[in-house]
C-alpha positions, 0 to 999 in steps of 0.5 A, spaced: 785 472 652 788 470 646 786 464 641 791 465 636 798 461 636 803 463 641 808 464 635 805 466 629 807 462 623 809 456 627 803 452 629 807 445 631 808 448 638 801 450 639 798 443 641 801 437 644 804 432 638 799 426 636 802 420 636 801 418 628 802 410 629 796 409 634 791 408 628 796 403 625 797 400 631 789 399 632 788 396 625 794 391 626 791 389 633 784 388 630 787 384 624 791 379 629 785 378 634 780 377 628 785 372 625 785 368 632 778 368 632 777 365 625 783 360 626 779 358 633 773 357 629 775 354 623 779 349 628 773 347 632 767 348 627 771 346 621 776 341 623 781 344 619 788 348 621 793 348 626 787 347 631 784 341 628 784 337 634 779 341 637 774 340 632 775 332 632 772 326 636 776 320 637 773 313 638 778 307 640 778 301 635 781 294 636 787 292 633 786 285 631 791 282 627 798 284 623 801 282 617 808 284 614 809 287 607 815 288 602 818 293 606 821 291 612 819 297 616 812 297 614 807 293 617 799 293 616 795 292 622 787 290 621 783 294 625 776 292 627 770 297 625 764 294 628 760 300 626 763 301 619 766 307 617 764 314 614 767 317 608 770 323 612 773 318 617 780 317 618 783 311 622 790 312 626 794 306 628 800 308 633 805 304 634 809 304 641 816 300 640 820 298 646 824 292 648 821 286 645 814 288 644 811 293 639 804 296 642 799 298 637 793 303 639 788 305 634 782 310 633 777 313 628 778 320 627 771 324 625 770 331 625 765 333 630 760 337 625 760 331 621 753 329 621 750 322 622 752 316 617 750 309 616 757 307 615 760 302 609 762 295 610 759 290 614 758 290 622 764 286 625 768 288 618 775 290 619 780 295 615 788 294 614 792 300 615 799 301 614 804 303 620 811 305 619 816 302 624 823 305 626 826 298 625 824 292 622 819 287 627 824 281 627 823 277 633 819 282 637 812 281 639 806 285 636 801 287 642 794 291 643 796 297 647 789 296 651 789 289 653 797 287 652 795 281 648 799 279 642 796 279 636 796 274 631 800 274 624 797 274 618 800 272 611 804 277 608 802 282 603 804 280 595 808 285 592 802 286 586 796 286 591 792 292 593 788 291 599 783 296 602 
């Protein structure tokens, strides 16, 4: 039995051809898989990136009042923060405009991995949050989305005043 090439000098026909892209394809698929795992872990554990929502917890807050600002489509909503806020907390106020009412919902967003904090501010305190509307308030009523009760209007913000 012969062990040499079938045709001397032409070795390419002796064995089946290897696919040259298989190694590159494995590296690309492995890189994509590693990137996906890192993205999910960053979203869940770090609260960053496109999957940030997986790494945060939302706590509902109660809107208590509103006031107009210099801009017609920008209002400020007072949100009760009974436990205070931590330095990494974000207060989100979402308006839902429809007909003659503007329903407002508020929540505190905090990273899941955030440790305990004592919060700053006095219990029962509130914070003002800017809310952009699609149209001026006009004659519409501003209500809380949770209990559908109207919120009182406070005095407008001065042009030079800064309130936190």
